[in-house]
C-alpha positions, 0 to 999 in steps of 0.5 A: 422545829424538831417535830416529827411531821407526817405526810401532808395531804390535800383532801379532807378524806385523806386527812381523816385517814392519816389521822386515824392511821398515824394518831398524831399529837396535834394536827395543822388543818387548812380550811381549804382542802380538796374533795368532799370534806372541807378542812372543818368537816375533816377536823370535826371527824378527827376530833370526834373519832380520835380527840386529836387537837387541831390548829386551824389555818385559814385565809377567811376571817369572817365571823361565820368561819371563825364561829364554826372553827371556835365550835370545835374548840381548836388549839388555835386559829391562824389567819393567813398569811402565817409566819412560821413562828406563829405555828411554832408558838401555837404548838409550844403553847399547847404542849406547855398547857398540856404538861400543866 
């Protein structure tokens, strides 16, 4: 899609570390990560520390999960299975709105 993509990581702690080091424009965050930090916890830390916008990806669409995600005011929350164009559309919408 023409974006520079940083290294993917498997754990929440690694996601926080990479975000701190790389300072990306936007993060795609899976809710299910290895380690002690969930995707939600990692995103919360990243947003709090660096104010980097997040697009969540999850296989869980229950009310509790969606409420927890929405409390972080994400760019989008994509429910699995996710088509590639959904990611692209969410990213493009974010950057279009940011330019306004």
